[in-house]
N, C-alpha and C positions, 0 to 999 in steps of 0.2 A: 503494499500499499504506500502510495507516494505521498509527497508534500499536499498538494492540492486535495488529495481526498482525505486526507486527514483534516485539512483546514474546513471542508465542508461538513465534516462530522461534529467538528468543534462548533461550525455555525448552528447545526442542529441543536447542539447541548444549549448553546446562548438563548435560541429561541425557546427551548424548553423552559430554561430558567425565567425568562420574560413570562411564558404562558403561566406557570405557577404564581408568579407576582400578580398577574392580571388577575388569575383565580382567587387569591387571597383579597383583591380589593373587591372584587364582584362579591364574594362573600359577605363583606361588609356593606356594600352599595346597594346590591339587588335590584339594579334597574336594568331594563332591557339593554340599554346602550352600552353599560358595563359589559354585559354578557356577550354582544356582538364584537365588542372591541377584543375580547378574548379569543375568538374563533379562529380568525386568520393567523394568529400567532401560534395556537395549538395545532394548526395545519401544516405551516411551513417548516416546523421542526421536522416533519417527516420527509418534506421534499428535500431539504439538505441531506438528511440521513441517506436516503437512497440514492441520490448523487454522489456523496462520499462512498458509498458500499458498492457503486456500480462495478468498478475494475474488479473488485473481489468477487462478486456475483458472477460478473462475465456476460457477454453479449448473448441474447436468447430469449425464449419465451418467458423465462422466470423474471428477469429484469423488466421486460416490457409489461408484463402483468403488475409487478410491482410500481411501475411507471404510471399506469392509468389512474390510481387512487390520487396522484400528483395533481394531475389536470382536474379530475373531478372536484377535488378540495378547492382549487383555485377559482371554479366555476360557481360553487356553492358560497364559499366564504370570504373572497378577496373583496366582493362588493360591500361586506358587514361593516367595514369601516366608514362607508357612508352614513349610517345610522349613528355609529359611535361619535364620529366627528361633529355631526348635527347636535347630538346630545350635548356634548362637551361646550359646543359655542353657545347653547341654550342656558347652561348653567353659569356661563360667564355673563349672561345678559342679553344675548341675541334673540332676535324675534320677539321682542317683548310684546305682549298682548296676542302674538300669534304662535305661540309655542306649540300648540295642538297641531295647527296647519303645517307647521314645519317639521313635525314629528311623523305625521301622516306621509307628508312629502318625501321624508327620507326612505320611509318603508317602501313607496310605491317606486322610488327610483332605484331601491335596493333590488325589489322583485324583478324590475325591467332589466337590469343589468344581470341578473342571475340567469335570466331567460336567454340573454345575448351570450353570455358565457358558457352556458350549457351547450349552445349550438356550435360556439367558436371552439370550444375546449373538449368537448365530449362527444357529441354526434358527428363532427368534422375530425375527430382525433385520427391522425396517421402519423405512427411513431418512425422516426429516422434516427439512427446510431450516430452519436457525436462521440468522437475519440480524439481527445487532444490533451498534451503532456501525459499526466497519469489519470485523468479523468474520463470516465465512461459512462454515459447516458442516453436516454431517449428524449429527443424534442420533439415537439408537435409541427409538422410541416404541413398539416391539412387545414389550419385555421383559414377562416374566410375573412377576417380582419386581423389586421396588424399596422399600429400596435392595437391589442384587444381593447376594445372600448370599455369593458369593465374597470379595468386596471386605470386606464386614462382618467374615467370619470371619478372613480374613488380617489386618485391623486389630487385631482382638481378640487374636490370637495374638502378633503384633509387640509390642503394648502390654504383655501380661503378661510376654514374655520381657523387654522392655525394663524393666520394673518390677524383675524379679528381678536384673537385671544391676545396676541402681542401688542395690538393697540389699546384694548381694554386694560391691559395690566401696565400700559407705559413703557413698554419693551422689557420688563422683568420676565415675562415668559415667551421667549421666541422660540423655544425648542420645538414645538410641535409643527411649526411652519418651516423650521430649518430641516426637520426630520423629513417632511414632505418634498422639499427641494431635491433631496439626494437620491430619491427613488427614480425619477424619469429616466436617468442612463440606463438603469438596469431594466426598464419597461420598454423603452423606445429605441434603444440601439440593439442590432442585432449581434449580442455579446455570447460567445461561447466560449468553452474550454477555461483556460487561466483568466481572460477577461470577464468571463460570467461569474468567476469566483470573486473577482474584485467588486463589481457592481453588486453582487447579492449581499454585500456589506451594508449598501445603502439600506436595504430592507430592515436588517437588524436595528439599525439607527433609528428608522422611522417607527419600528415596533416599539422601541424603548422610549422614544419621544411621546408616543401616545398613552403609553401605561404611566408613564411620568406625569402627564398632563392630568390624567385621571386622579392619580395621586395627590396632585397639588391642588385640584379643585376640590377634592374632599377634605384636605387640610384647612382650607379657607372657609369651606362651610362649616366645619366644626370649630373653627376660631371666631366665626361670627364676622369675618372681614371681607365678605362678599362686595365688591365694589359697584357702585351705581353709574 
């Protein structure tokens, strides 16, 4: 097992640790938004793990079968951060007086992106083996849309919510916006092998920024310092 494969496995463990953190926050918060924040992180650890183990498993039916849940998970859970981002922005004061409309709108957009993602990543799935450096994995060359609309939409929503939070906190909490800025390179650049390894680090930072933002807003609410 080579350096890049080990790196992907390490990424998987980092995402798993973030998922555990998100789960502990959800147990205290018990909101739908906190639950939806947790789902993509709990899915991406598997994504990195299978890529990291690909060279050990070897090309063939087993690796391709283990690959399919990666794309199923992306189609179902990547848009979940739309709901989470709107929830976080709302708790910082966005959509005042229209919180319910914003919440319903985020769920409608999530459902629409799941439908698009399922068509793009599952129904149209066509695996093609990628072998670069010591990394071995299957990518989906059957996509109808590139970049994937769910990833694009989710990133835009998270970025806008992050910018709003940065403004509301007078720049004291820019991390969610910064985390969203790091992702487009991984979503929109056709990066494979070693470069794919590098841009995947942006996903970890984005995950961390969202979980940290939830922890931050919970602290603010407990302290009674919610800004008007």
